[in-house]
C-alpha positions in Angstrom: -22.5 0.3 9.5 -20.6 -1.1 6.6 -19.0 2.3 6.0 -17.7 2.5 9.6 -16.3 -1.0 9.6 -14.5 -0.8 6.2 -12.9 2.6 7.0 -12.3 1.8 10.7 -9.0 -0.2 10.5 -7.1 1.7 7.8 -7.9 5.1 9.3 -7.3 4.2 12.9 -4.5 1.7 12.7 -2.5 2.4 9.5 1.2 2.3 10.0 4.0 3.5 7.8 4.0 6.2 5.1 0.4 7.2 4.6 -0.9 7.8 1.1 -1.7 11.4 -0.1 -5.4 10.6 -0.2 -5.5 9.4 3.5 -8.9 10.5 4.9 -7.6 12.2 8.1 -5.4 15.1 7.3 -3.9 15.4 10.8 -2.8 11.8 10.9 0.9 11.6 10.1 3.3 8.8 9.0 4.5 6.4 11.8 7.2 3.9 12.4 9.0 4.4 9.1 12.1 2.8 10.5 10.5 -0.6 11.4 13.0 -3.3 10.6 15.9 -1.0 9.8 18.0 -2.4 12.7 17.7 -5.8 11.0 18.3 -4.4 7.5 14.7 -4.9 6.3 11.8 -2.5 5.6 8.9 -3.5 7.8 7.1 -0.2 7.6 3.4 -0.2 6.7 0.7 -2.6 7.7 -1.8 -2.0 10.5 -1.3 -1.8 14.2 -3.2 -4.4 16.3 -4.5 -1.7 18.6 -3.3 1.6 20.0 0.1 0.2 21.1 2.1 0.2 17.8 2.4 -3.6 17.6 1.9 -5.3 14.3 0.8 -9.0 14.5 1.0 -10.6 11.0 -1.3 -13.6 11.6 -4.3 -11.6 12.8 -3.6 -9.0 10.1 -3.7 -11.8 7.4 -6.9 -13.1 8.9 -8.5 -9.6 8.7 -7.4 -9.2 5.1 -8.8 -12.6 4.2 -12.2 -11.8 5.7 -12.3 -8.4 4.0 -11.3 -10.0 0.7 -14.0 -12.7 1.0 -16.5 -9.9 1.7 -15.5 -8.1 -1.4 -15.9 -11.3 -3.4 -19.4 -12.0 -2.0 -20.7 -8.4 -1.7 -18.9 -6.3 -4.3 -22.1 -5.1 -5.9 -23.7 -3.7 -2.7 -20.3 -2.4 -1.7 -20.1 -0.6 -5.0 -23.6 0.8 -4.6 -22.7 2.1 -1.2 -19.5 3.7 -2.5 -17.3 1.5 -0.4 -15.7 -0.9 -2.8 -12.7 1.3 -3.4 -12.1 1.7 0.4 -12.3 -2.0 0.8 -9.9 -2.8 -2.0 -7.5 -0.1 -0.8 -7.5 -1.6 2.7 -6.8 -5.1 1.2 -4.0 -3.7 -0.9 -2.5 -1.9 2.2 -2.4 -5.1 4.2 -1.2 -7.4 1.4 1.6 -5.0 0.4 2.8 -5.1 4.0 2.5 -8.9 4.3 4.6 -9.3 1.1 7.2 -6.9 2.5 7.3 -8.9 5.7 8.3 -12.0 3.7 11.9 -10.9 3.4 13.5 -14.1 2.1 12.3 -17.5 0.9 12.7 -18.9 4.4 12.0 -15.8 6.4 8.7 -14.1 7.5 8.4 -11.4 10.1 5.1 -12.0 11.9 5.4 -9.6 14.8 6.9 -6.1 14.9 7.2 -3.6 17.7 9.6 -1.4 19.5 11.8 -3.5 21.8 11.4 -0.8 24.5 7.6 -0.9 24.6 6.3 -2.5 27.8 2.6 -3.4 28.1 1.2 -3.4 31.6 3.4 -4.4 34.5 4.4 -7.9 33.5 3.9 -8.3 29.8 6.8 -7.7 27.4 6.6 -8.4 23.7 9.8 -8.7 21.8 10.6 -7.1 18.5 10.9 -8.8 15.1 9.7 -12.3 15.6 10.2 -14.4 12.5 10.1 -17.9 11.3 
């Protein structure tokens, strides 16, 4: 079960330029231009689901829990051969979160295409920042 959980998010929801050692050969890069219309690079990170939206706060929460798990259970994770997958996943998320902090007073916390409509009445807007 631990193998499926650790590998689930990066494999299924990874966004941006994928590393050469990505475990699914047919999966390609995605959304490499995120943020380009605002002059920032917001590629990378993980999609929230199958809809190409990246929510920074749930992503940070996920990385925090995974990091805590590595701190608490690194020995069994190492024995199961999953420690590298876990730390790679943490690095993938933290690299993106650092990239989303584009200025001392600027953080992009939601990214998606402005043309994407979800359902019949729900519209998310692109590039929310504080």
